[in-house]
Jmol script that loads the backbone (N, CA, C; Angstrom):
load data "model"
ATOM      1  N   MET A   1     183.025  74.477 109.426  1.00  0.00           N
ATOM      2  CA  MET A   1     182.893  75.539 110.323  1.00  0.00           C
ATOM      3  C   MET A   1     181.618  76.262 110.070  1.00  0.00           C
ATOM      4  N   ARG A   2     181.286  76.491 108.788  1.00  0.00           N
ATOM      5  CA  ARG A   2     180.158  77.236 108.308  1.00  0.00           C
ATOM      6  C   ARG A   2     178.856  76.524 108.886  1.00  0.00           C
ATOM      7  N   ASN A   3     178.889  75.314 108.685  1.00  0.00           N
ATOM      8  CA  ASN A   3     177.593  74.488 109.182  1.00  0.00           C
ATOM      9  C   ASN A   3     177.406  74.587 110.754  1.00  0.00           C
ATOM     10  N   PHE A   4     178.527  74.536 111.394  1.00  0.00           N
ATOM     11  CA  PHE A   4     178.440  74.771 112.814  1.00  0.00           C
ATOM     12  C   PHE A   4     177.786  76.154 113.205  1.00  0.00           C
ATOM     13  N   ILE A   5     178.277  77.144 112.594  1.00  0.00           N
ATOM     14  CA  ILE A   5     177.742  78.541 112.834  1.00  0.00           C
ATOM     15  C   ILE A   5     176.205  78.539 112.446  1.00  0.00           C
ATOM     16  N   ILE A   6     175.885  78.045 111.318  1.00  0.00           N
ATOM     17  CA  ILE A   6     174.384  78.009 110.998  1.00  0.00           C
ATOM     18  C   ILE A   6     173.596  77.163 112.019  1.00  0.00           C
ATOM     19  N   ALA A   7     174.175  75.996 112.487  1.00  0.00           N
ATOM     20  CA  ALA A   7     173.462  75.278 113.458  1.00  0.00           C
ATOM     21  C   ALA A   7     173.336  75.979 114.829  1.00  0.00           C
ATOM     22  N   ALA A   8     174.494  76.648 115.313  1.00  0.00           N
ATOM     23  CA  ALA A   8     174.360  77.363 116.426  1.00  0.00           C
ATOM     24  C   ALA A   8     173.433  78.475 116.407  1.00  0.00           C
ATOM     25  N   ALA A   9     173.316  79.180 115.209  1.00  0.00           N
ATOM     26  CA  ALA A   9     172.515  80.261 115.156  1.00  0.00           C
ATOM     27  C   ALA A   9     171.032  79.797 115.226  1.00  0.00           C
ATOM     28  N   SER A  10     170.706  78.828 114.489  1.00  0.00           N
ATOM     29  CA  SER A  10     169.499  78.261 114.436  1.00  0.00           C
ATOM     30  C   SER A  10     168.999  77.774 115.777  1.00  0.00           C
ATOM     31  N   GLY A  11     169.943  77.157 116.589  1.00  0.00           N
ATOM     32  CA  GLY A  11     169.582  76.694 117.892  1.00  0.00           C
ATOM     33  C   GLY A  11     169.123  77.915 118.847  1.00  0.00           C
ATOM     34  N   ALA A  12     169.950  78.877 118.637  1.00  0.00           N
ATOM     35  CA  ALA A  12     169.759  80.164 119.523  1.00  0.00           C
ATOM     36  C   ALA A  12     168.367  80.770 119.052  1.00  0.00           C
ATOM     37  N   LEU A  13     168.091  80.911 117.776  1.00  0.00           N
ATOM     38  CA  LEU A  13     166.865  81.400 117.517  1.00  0.00           C
ATOM     39  C   LEU A  13     165.554  80.656 117.986  1.00  0.00           C
ATOM     40  N   LEU A  14     165.786  79.283 117.889  1.00  0.00           N
ATOM     41  CA  LEU A  14     164.696  78.318 118.440  1.00  0.00           C
ATOM     42  C   LEU A  14     164.608  78.532 119.861  1.00  0.00           C
ATOM     43  N   LEU A  15     165.593  78.772 120.573  1.00  0.00           N
ATOM     44  CA  LEU A  15     165.400  78.907 122.066  1.00  0.00           C
ATOM     45  C   LEU A  15     164.696  80.321 122.304  1.00  0.00           C
ATOM     46  N   ILE A  16     165.057  81.349 121.631  1.00  0.00           N
ATOM     47  CA  ILE A  16     164.489  82.699 121.810  1.00  0.00           C
ATOM     48  C   ILE A  16     163.093  82.559 121.503  1.00  0.00           C
ATOM     49  N   SER A  17     162.775  81.936 120.278  1.00  0.00           N
ATOM     50  CA  SER A  17     161.368  81.884 119.891  1.00  0.00           C
ATOM     51  C   SER A  17     160.498  81.037 120.763  1.00  0.00           C
ATOM     52  N   SER A  18     161.036  80.013 121.228  1.00  0.00           N
ATOM     53  CA  SER A  18     160.169  79.273 122.293  1.00  0.00           C
ATOM     54  C   SER A  18     159.726  79.899 123.480  1.00  0.00           C
ATOM     55  N   GLN A  19     160.434  80.988 123.931  1.00  0.00           N
ATOM     56  CA  GLN A  19     159.990  81.714 124.959  1.00  0.00           C
ATOM     57  C   GLN A  19     158.663  82.360 124.781  1.00  0.00           C
ATOM     58  N   GLY A  20     158.418  82.940 123.523  1.00  0.00           N
ATOM     59  CA  GLY A  20     157.196  83.565 123.118  1.00  0.00           C
ATOM     60  C   GLY A  20     155.964  82.579 123.201  1.00  0.00           C
ATOM     61  N   ILE A  21     156.260  81.372 122.724  1.00  0.00           N
ATOM     62  CA  ILE A  21     155.245  80.275 122.636  1.00  0.00           C
ATOM     63  C   ILE A  21     154.745  79.954 123.927  1.00  0.00           C
ATOM     64  N   ALA A  22     155.522  79.908 124.973  1.00  0.00           N
ATOM     65  CA  ALA A  22     155.075  79.623 126.304  1.00  0.00           C
ATOM     66  C   ALA A  22     154.041  80.523 126.959  1.00  0.00           C
ATOM     67  N   ALA A  23     154.097  81.834 126.511  1.00  0.00           N
ATOM     68  CA  ALA A  23     153.153  82.777 127.041  1.00  0.00           C
ATOM     69  C   ALA A  23     151.717  82.398 126.432  1.00  0.00           C
ATOM     70  N   ASP A  24     150.727  82.796 127.358  1.00  0.00           N
ATOM     71  CA  ASP A  24     149.290  82.585 126.925  1.00  0.00           C
ATOM     72  C   ASP A  24     148.671  83.808 126.710  1.00  0.00           C
ATOM     73  N   ILE A  25     148.409  84.114 125.427  1.00  0.00           N
ATOM     74  CA  ILE A  25     147.891  85.352 125.080  1.00  0.00           C
ATOM     75  C   ILE A  25     146.388  85.693 125.663  1.00  0.00           C
ATOM     76  N   GLU A  26     145.673  84.633 125.777  1.00  0.00           N
ATOM     77  CA  GLU A  26     144.214  84.775 126.250  1.00  0.00           C
ATOM     78  C   GLU A  26     144.314  85.015 127.747  1.00  0.00           C
ATOM     79  N   ALA A  27     145.205  84.433 128.408  1.00  0.00           N
ATOM     80  CA  ALA A  27     145.512  84.743 129.841  1.00  0.00           C
ATOM     81  C   ALA A  27     145.879  86.183 129.978  1.00  0.00           C
ATOM     82  N   GLY A  28     146.736  86.553 129.099  1.00  0.00           N
ATOM     83  CA  GLY A  28     147.229  88.051 129.176  1.00  0.00           C
ATOM     84  C   GLY A  28     146.011  88.939 128.861  1.00  0.00           C
ATOM     85  N   LYS A  29     145.200  88.638 127.941  1.00  0.00           N
ATOM     86  CA  LYS A  29     144.059  89.488 127.642  1.00  0.00           C
ATOM     87  C   LYS A  29     143.149  89.640 128.947  1.00  0.00           C
ATOM     88  N   LYS A  30     142.836  88.590 129.534  1.00  0.00           N
ATOM     89  CA  LYS A  30     142.055  88.606 130.807  1.00  0.00           C
ATOM     90  C   LYS A  30     142.713  89.449 131.927  1.00  0.00           C
ATOM     91  N   LYS A  31     144.003  89.163 132.079  1.00  0.00           N
ATOM     92  CA  LYS A  31     144.670  89.945 133.103  1.00  0.00           C
ATOM     93  C   LYS A  31     144.735  91.471 132.824  1.00  0.00           C
ATOM     94  N   ALA A  32     144.860  91.840 131.496  1.00  0.00           N
ATOM     95  CA  ALA A  32     144.888  93.041 131.043  1.00  0.00           C
ATOM     96  C   ALA A  32     143.591  93.786 131.388  1.00  0.00           C
ATOM     97  N   ALA A  33     142.456  93.205 131.153  1.00  0.00           N
ATOM     98  CA  ALA A  33     141.130  93.679 131.469  1.00  0.00           C
ATOM     99  C   ALA A  33     140.989  93.847 132.929  1.00  0.00           C
ATOM    100  N   GLU A  34     141.668  93.138 133.764  1.00  0.00           N
ATOM    101  CA  GLU A  34     141.504  93.202 135.308  1.00  0.00           C
ATOM    102  C   GLU A  34     142.621  94.318 135.707  1.00  0.00           C
ATOM    103  N   VAL A  35     143.617  94.337 135.258  1.00  0.00           N
ATOM    104  CA  VAL A  35     144.704  95.225 135.898  1.00  0.00           C
ATOM    105  C   VAL A  35     145.113  96.400 135.032  1.00  0.00           C
ATOM    106  N   CYS A  36     145.161  96.415 133.781  1.00  0.00           N
ATOM    107  CA  CYS A  36     145.782  97.400 132.829  1.00  0.00           C
ATOM    108  C   CYS A  36     144.799  98.357 132.133  1.00  0.00           C
ATOM    109  N   ALA A  37     143.484  97.872 131.940  1.00  0.00           N
ATOM    110  CA  ALA A  37     142.686  98.602 130.973  1.00  0.00           C
ATOM    111  C   ALA A  37     142.311  99.977 131.372  1.00  0.00           C
ATOM    112  N   ALA A  38     142.246 100.189 132.757  1.00  0.00           N
ATOM    113  CA  ALA A  38     141.837 101.458 133.231  1.00  0.00           C
ATOM    114  C   ALA A  38     142.621 102.593 132.730  1.00  0.00           C
ATOM    115  N   CYS A  39     143.960 102.296 132.717  1.00  0.00           N
ATOM    116  CA  CYS A  39     144.859 103.341 132.347  1.00  0.00           C
ATOM    117  C   CYS A  39     145.296 103.217 130.759  1.00  0.00           C
ATOM    118  N   HIS A  40     145.627 102.015 130.390  1.00  0.00           N
ATOM    119  CA  HIS A  40     146.324 101.749 129.069  1.00  0.00           C
ATOM    120  C   HIS A  40     145.330 101.240 127.968  1.00  0.00           C
ATOM    121  N   GLY A  41     143.960 101.264 128.382  1.00  0.00           N
ATOM    122  CA  GLY A  41     142.967 100.698 127.317  1.00  0.00           C
ATOM    123  C   GLY A  41     142.917  99.158 127.269  1.00  0.00           C
ATOM    124  N   PRO A  42     141.874  98.719 126.977  1.00  0.00           N
ATOM    125  CA  PRO A  42     141.648  97.249 126.961  1.00  0.00           C
ATOM    126  C   PRO A  42     142.586  96.477 126.018  1.00  0.00           C
ATOM    127  N   ASP A  43     142.916  97.209 124.874  1.00  0.00           N
ATOM    128  CA  ASP A  43     143.924  96.446 123.972  1.00  0.00           C
ATOM    129  C   ASP A  43     145.294  97.157 124.026  1.00  0.00           C
ATOM    130  N   GLY A  44     145.552  98.034 125.000  1.00  0.00           N
ATOM    131  CA  GLY A  44     146.826  98.678 125.078  1.00  0.00           C
ATOM    132  C   GLY A  44     147.018  99.957 124.417  1.00  0.00           C
ATOM    133  N   ASN A  45     145.986 100.452 123.707  1.00  0.00           N
ATOM    134  CA  ASN A  45     145.945 101.710 123.013  1.00  0.00           C
ATOM    135  C   ASN A  45     145.321 102.808 124.064  1.00  0.00           C
ATOM    136  N   SER A  46     146.087 103.254 124.805  1.00  0.00           N
ATOM    137  CA  SER A  46     145.609 104.212 125.813  1.00  0.00           C
ATOM    138  C   SER A  46     144.853 105.326 125.248  1.00  0.00           C
ATOM    139  N   PRO A  47     143.652 105.681 125.904  1.00  0.00           N
ATOM    140  CA  PRO A  47     142.884 106.784 125.357  1.00  0.00           C
ATOM    141  C   PRO A  47     143.452 108.077 125.967  1.00  0.00           C
ATOM    142  N   ALA A  48     144.283 108.084 126.918  1.00  0.00           N
ATOM    143  CA  ALA A  48     144.902 109.247 127.527  1.00  0.00           C
ATOM    144  C   ALA A  48     146.254 109.459 127.275  1.00  0.00           C
ATOM    145  N   PRO A  49     146.643 110.707 126.834  1.00  0.00           N
ATOM    146  CA  PRO A  49     148.131 110.906 126.502  1.00  0.00           C
ATOM    147  C   PRO A  49     149.047 110.747 127.733  1.00  0.00           C
ATOM    148  N   ALA A  50     148.569 110.726 129.007  1.00  0.00           N
ATOM    149  CA  ALA A  50     149.431 110.550 130.194  1.00  0.00           C
ATOM    150  C   ALA A  50     149.931 109.230 130.266  1.00  0.00           C
ATOM    151  N   PHE A  51     149.241 108.264 129.635  1.00  0.00           N
ATOM    152  CA  PHE A  51     149.574 106.771 129.832  1.00  0.00           C
ATOM    153  C   PHE A  51     150.115 106.247 128.496  1.00  0.00           C
ATOM    154  N   PRO A  52     151.206 105.586 128.455  1.00  0.00           N
ATOM    155  CA  PRO A  52     151.702 105.060 127.215  1.00  0.00           C
ATOM    156  C   PRO A  52     150.909 104.014 126.588  1.00  0.00           C
ATOM    157  N   LYS A  53     151.174 103.967 125.327  1.00  0.00           N
ATOM    158  CA  LYS A  53     150.436 102.802 124.579  1.00  0.00           C
ATOM    159  C   LYS A  53     151.242 101.596 124.612  1.00  0.00           C
ATOM    160  N   LEU A  54     150.727 100.620 125.022  1.00  0.00           N
ATOM    161  CA  LEU A  54     151.353  99.308 124.929  1.00  0.00           C
ATOM    162  C   LEU A  54     151.206  98.336 123.906  1.00  0.00           C
ATOM    163  N   ALA A  55     150.218  98.596 123.150  1.00  0.00           N
ATOM    164  CA  ALA A  55     149.965  97.726 121.923  1.00  0.00           C
ATOM    165  C   ALA A  55     151.040  97.883 120.869  1.00  0.00           C
ATOM    166  N   GLY A  56     151.544  96.625 120.505  1.00  0.00           N
ATOM    167  CA  GLY A  56     152.453  96.675 119.506  1.00  0.00           C
ATOM    168  C   GLY A  56     153.874  96.765 119.964  1.00  0.00           C
ATOM    169  N   GLN A  57     154.203  97.009 121.255  1.00  0.00           N
ATOM    170  CA  GLN A  57     155.497  97.039 121.811  1.00  0.00           C
ATOM    171  C   GLN A  57     156.005  95.681 121.750  1.00  0.00           C
ATOM    172  N   HIS A  58     157.355  95.567 121.824  1.00  0.00           N
ATOM    173  CA  HIS A  58     157.982  94.307 121.690  1.00  0.00           C
ATOM    174  C   HIS A  58     157.755  93.604 123.091  1.00  0.00           C
ATOM    175  N   ALA A  59     157.372  92.242 123.128  1.00  0.00           N
ATOM    176  CA  ALA A  59     157.148  91.612 124.378  1.00  0.00           C
ATOM    177  C   ALA A  59     158.372  91.612 125.171  1.00  0.00           C
ATOM    178  N   SER A  60     159.583  91.539 124.852  1.00  0.00           N
ATOM    179  CA  SER A  60     160.724  91.643 125.760  1.00  0.00           C
ATOM    180  C   SER A  60     160.874  92.963 126.225  1.00  0.00           C
ATOM    181  N   TYR A  61     160.509  93.995 125.630  1.00  0.00           N
ATOM    182  CA  TYR A  61     160.509  95.377 126.199  1.00  0.00           C
ATOM    183  C   TYR A  61     159.517  95.423 127.353  1.00  0.00           C
ATOM    184  N   LEU A  62     158.343  94.984 127.066  1.00  0.00           N
ATOM    185  CA  LEU A  62     157.224  95.067 128.082  1.00  0.00           C
ATOM    186  C   LEU A  62     157.540  94.250 129.399  1.00  0.00           C
ATOM    187  N   GLU A  63     158.062  93.023 129.098  1.00  0.00           N
ATOM    188  CA  GLU A  63     158.369  92.139 130.220  1.00  0.00           C
ATOM    189  C   GLU A  63     159.571  92.708 131.034  1.00  0.00           C
ATOM    190  N   LYS A  64     160.485  93.281 130.362  1.00  0.00           N
ATOM    191  CA  LYS A  64     161.737  93.959 131.052  1.00  0.00           C
ATOM    192  C   LYS A  64     161.179  95.138 131.935  1.00  0.00           C
ATOM    193  N   SER A  65     160.258  95.924 131.356  1.00  0.00           N
ATOM    194  CA  SER A  65     159.803  97.107 132.059  1.00  0.00           C
ATOM    195  C   SER A  65     158.793  96.617 133.312  1.00  0.00           C
ATOM    196  N   LEU A  66     157.986  95.648 133.096  1.00  0.00           N
ATOM    197  CA  LEU A  66     157.234  95.257 134.210  1.00  0.00           C
ATOM    198  C   LEU A  66     158.057  94.599 135.373  1.00  0.00           C
ATOM    199  N   ASN A  67     158.990  93.933 134.916  1.00  0.00           N
ATOM    200  CA  ASN A  67     160.020  93.312 135.962  1.00  0.00           C
ATOM    201  C   ASN A  67     160.840  94.450 136.663  1.00  0.00           C
ATOM    202  N   GLU A  68     161.144  95.454 135.968  1.00  0.00           N
ATOM    203  CA  GLU A  68     161.851  96.632 136.643  1.00  0.00           C
ATOM    204  C   GLU A  68     160.833  97.457 137.553  1.00  0.00           C
ATOM    205  N   TYR A  69     159.591  97.656 137.153  1.00  0.00           N
ATOM    206  CA  TYR A  69     158.720  98.162 138.091  1.00  0.00           C
ATOM    207  C   TYR A  69     158.558  97.382 139.374  1.00  0.00           C
ATOM    208  N   LYS A  70     158.323  96.030 139.048  1.00  0.00           N
ATOM    209  CA  LYS A  70     158.315  95.144 140.246  1.00  0.00           C
ATOM    210  C   LYS A  70     159.454  95.085 141.222  1.00  0.00           C
ATOM    211  N   SER A  71     160.647  95.136 140.769  1.00  0.00           N
ATOM    212  CA  SER A  71     161.814  95.199 141.407  1.00  0.00           C
ATOM    213  C   SER A  71     162.219  96.459 142.109  1.00  0.00           C
ATOM    214  N   GLY A  72     161.645  97.589 141.631  1.00  0.00           N
ATOM    215  CA  GLY A  72     161.871  98.953 142.079  1.00  0.00           C
ATOM    216  C   GLY A  72     163.002  99.605 141.255  1.00  0.00           C
ATOM    217  N   THR A  73     163.583  98.944 140.167  1.00  0.00           N
ATOM    218  CA  THR A  73     164.591  99.526 139.444  1.00  0.00           C
ATOM    219  C   THR A  73     163.974 100.722 138.618  1.00  0.00           C
ATOM    220  N   ARG A  74     162.859 100.645 138.175  1.00  0.00           N
ATOM    221  CA  ARG A  74     162.059 101.826 137.601  1.00  0.00           C
ATOM    222  C   ARG A  74     161.227 102.294 138.721  1.00  0.00           C
ATOM    223  N   LYS A  75     161.059 103.641 138.743  1.00  0.00           N
ATOM    224  CA  LYS A  75     160.401 104.297 139.858  1.00  0.00           C
ATOM    225  C   LYS A  75     159.152 104.811 139.299  1.00  0.00           C
ATOM    226  N   ASP A  76     158.116 104.281 139.691  1.00  0.00           N
ATOM    227  CA  ASP A  76     156.751 104.938 139.546  1.00  0.00           C
ATOM    228  C   ASP A  76     155.887 104.310 140.547  1.00  0.00           C
ATOM    229  N   PRO A  77     155.321 105.038 141.532  1.00  0.00           N
ATOM    230  CA  PRO A  77     154.539 104.447 142.548  1.00  0.00           C
ATOM    231  C   PRO A  77     153.258 103.681 142.041  1.00  0.00           C
ATOM    232  N   ILE A  78     152.467 104.111 141.066  1.00  0.00           N
ATOM    233  CA  ILE A  78     151.432 103.433 140.626  1.00  0.00           C
ATOM    234  C   ILE A  78     151.705 102.096 140.045  1.00  0.00           C
ATOM    235  N   MET A  79     152.685 102.152 138.998  1.00  0.00           N
ATOM    236  CA  MET A  79     153.145 100.997 138.269  1.00  0.00           C
ATOM    237  C   MET A  79     153.869 100.007 139.326  1.00  0.00           C
ATOM    238  N   ALA A  80     154.599 100.552 140.277  1.00  0.00           N
ATOM    239  CA  ALA A  80     155.180  99.602 141.240  1.00  0.00           C
ATOM    240  C   ALA A  80     154.179  98.830 141.913  1.00  0.00           C
ATOM    241  N   GLY A  81     153.142  99.453 142.373  1.00  0.00           N
ATOM    242  CA  GLY A  81     152.024  98.838 143.055  1.00  0.00           C
ATOM    243  C   GLY A  81     151.235  97.727 142.066  1.00  0.00           C
ATOM    244  N   MET A  82     151.003  98.173 140.948  1.00  0.00           N
ATOM    245  CA  MET A  82     150.376  97.230 139.946  1.00  0.00           C
ATOM    246  C   MET A  82     151.274  95.995 139.670  1.00  0.00           C
ATOM    247  N   ALA A  83     152.561  96.198 139.348  1.00  0.00           N
ATOM    248  CA  ALA A  83     153.527  95.161 139.017  1.00  0.00           C
ATOM    249  C   ALA A  83     153.764  94.230 140.226  1.00  0.00           C
ATOM    250  N   ALA A  84     153.699  94.728 141.502  1.00  0.00           N
ATOM    251  CA  ALA A  84     154.037  93.908 142.633  1.00  0.00           C
ATOM    252  C   ALA A  84     153.048  92.684 142.839  1.00  0.00           C
ATOM    253  N   ALA A  85     151.798  92.769 142.279  1.00  0.00           N
ATOM    254  CA  ALA A  85     150.989  91.626 142.399  1.00  0.00           C
ATOM    255  C   ALA A  85     150.938  90.719 141.191  1.00  0.00           C
ATOM    256  N   LEU A  86     151.851  91.070 140.270  1.00  0.00           N
ATOM    257  CA  LEU A  86     151.853  90.163 139.046  1.00  0.00           C
ATOM    258  C   LEU A  86     152.812  89.012 139.420  1.00  0.00           C
ATOM    259  N   SER A  87     152.557  87.890 138.876  1.00  0.00           N
ATOM    260  CA  SER A  87     153.557  86.727 138.933  1.00  0.00           C
ATOM    261  C   SER A  87     154.336  86.879 137.508  1.00  0.00           C
ATOM    262  N   LYS A  88     155.520  85.948 137.654  1.00  0.00           N
ATOM    263  CA  LYS A  88     156.259  85.895 136.445  1.00  0.00           C
ATOM    264  C   LYS A  88     155.463  85.386 135.091  1.00  0.00           C
ATOM    265  N   GLU A  89     154.541  84.510 135.471  1.00  0.00           N
ATOM    266  CA  GLU A  89     153.587  84.012 134.303  1.00  0.00           C
ATOM    267  C   GLU A  89     152.755  85.171 133.911  1.00  0.00           C
ATOM    268  N   ASP A  90     152.136  86.048 134.799  1.00  0.00           N
ATOM    269  CA  ASP A  90     151.325  87.126 134.541  1.00  0.00           C
ATOM    270  C   ASP A  90     152.120  88.014 133.551  1.00  0.00           C
ATOM    271  N   ILE A  91     153.340  88.381 133.952  1.00  0.00           N
ATOM    272  CA  ILE A  91     154.117  89.342 133.179  1.00  0.00           C
ATOM    273  C   ILE A  91     154.412  88.768 131.823  1.00  0.00           C
ATOM    274  N   GLU A  92     154.676  87.538 131.648  1.00  0.00           N
ATOM    275  CA  GLU A  92     154.908  86.994 130.361  1.00  0.00           C
ATOM    276  C   GLU A  92     153.615  87.094 129.417  1.00  0.00           C
ATOM    277  N   ASN A  93     152.488  86.693 130.149  1.00  0.00           N
ATOM    278  CA  ASN A  93     151.300  86.652 129.211  1.00  0.00           C
ATOM    279  C   ASN A  93     150.784  88.121 128.969  1.00  0.00           C
ATOM    280  N   LEU A  94     150.932  88.988 129.914  1.00  0.00           N
ATOM    281  CA  LEU A  94     150.557  90.354 129.565  1.00  0.00           C
ATOM    282  C   LEU A  94     151.437  90.896 128.406  1.00  0.00           C
ATOM    283  N   SER A  95     152.750  90.703 128.491  1.00  0.00           N
ATOM    284  CA  SER A  95     153.638  91.159 127.498  1.00  0.00           C
ATOM    285  C   SER A  95     153.419  90.541 126.184  1.00  0.00           C
ATOM    286  N   ALA A  96     152.973  89.286 126.030  1.00  0.00           N
ATOM    287  CA  ALA A  96     152.574  88.534 124.833  1.00  0.00           C
ATOM    288  C   ALA A  96     151.301  89.235 124.303  1.00  0.00           C
ATOM    289  N   TYR A  97     150.278  89.382 125.168  1.00  0.00           N
ATOM    290  CA  TYR A  97     149.124  89.917 124.693  1.00  0.00           C
ATOM    291  C   TYR A  97     149.279  91.285 124.102  1.00  0.00           C
ATOM    292  N   PHE A  98     149.909  92.304 124.791  1.00  0.00           N
ATOM    293  CA  PHE A  98     150.080  93.571 124.318  1.00  0.00           C
ATOM    294  C   PHE A  98     150.884  93.503 122.988  1.00  0.00           C
ATOM    295  N   ALA A  99     151.902  92.749 123.011  1.00  0.00           N
ATOM    296  CA  ALA A  99     152.757  92.624 121.768  1.00  0.00           C
ATOM    297  C   ALA A  99     151.952  92.198 120.559  1.00  0.00           C
ATOM    298  N   SER A 100     150.881  91.466 120.900  1.00  0.00           N
ATOM    299  CA  SER A 100     150.146  90.838 119.648  1.00  0.00           C
ATOM    300  C   SER A 100     149.100  91.900 119.173  1.00  0.00           C
ATOM    301  N   GLN A 101     148.890  92.951 119.996  1.00  0.00           N
ATOM    302  CA  GLN A 101     147.794  93.988 119.637  1.00  0.00           C
ATOM    303  C   GLN A 101     148.434  95.033 118.587  1.00  0.00           C
ATOM    304  N   SER A 102     147.576  95.471 117.767  1.00  0.00           N
ATOM    305  CA  SER A 102     148.010  96.540 116.791  1.00  0.00           C
ATOM    306  C   SER A 102     148.018  97.856 117.455  1.00  0.00           C
ATOM    307  N   GLY A 103     149.124  98.488 117.325  1.00  0.00           N
ATOM    308  CA  GLY A 103     149.131  99.930 117.763  1.00  0.00           C
ATOM    309  C   GLY A 103     148.435 100.850 116.920  1.00  0.00           C
ATOM    310  N   LEU A 104     147.688 101.833 117.393  1.00  0.00           N
ATOM    311  CA  LEU A 104     146.967 102.801 116.606  1.00  0.00           C
ATOM    312  C   LEU A 104     148.015 103.983 116.185  1.00  0.00           C
ATOM    313  N   LYS A 105     147.961 104.330 115.117  1.00  0.00           N
ATOM    314  CA  LYS A 105     148.825 105.300 114.514  1.00  0.00           C
ATOM    315  C   LYS A 105     148.224 106.629 115.120  1.00  0.00           C
ATOM    316  N   THR A 106     149.030 107.679 115.598  1.00  0.00           N
ATOM    317  CA  THR A 106     148.687 108.886 116.006  1.00  0.00           C
ATOM    318  C   THR A 106     148.769 109.945 114.801  1.00  0.00           C
ATOM    319  N   ARG A 107     147.803 110.689 114.593  1.00  0.00           N
ATOM    320  CA  ARG A 107     147.690 111.658 113.561  1.00  0.00           C
ATOM    321  C   ARG A 107     148.059 113.062 114.066  1.00  0.00           C
ATOM    322  N   TYR A 108     149.015 113.693 113.292  1.00  0.00           N
ATOM    323  CA  TYR A 108     149.313 115.053 113.763  1.00  0.00           C
ATOM    324  C   TYR A 108     148.948 116.125 112.697  1.00  0.00           C
TER     325      TYR A 108
END
end "model"
wireframe off; spacefill off
backbone 0.3
color backbone group
């Protein structure tokens, strides 16, 4: 029974980790320069306090957020317009790119 649990857990981890491999970070970087950089900065470290920093966030969180803006579950007219034009692949690539970036620490 113990071996079955270990095998099942390993299989689940493999499935989860393979989703991140499918994303293309370089394609995400290119799309970020086209769509996101003006507000969130080229690497996701927003220069303006009004726009959230995306760098270093979990890819699953970023992907969920973009999908919610696209579907209208999350309400923000600017982000809804930006997300509407993104494909599923764009969202995966952007999420992987920003997750791979180092978030800057804020000093107080």
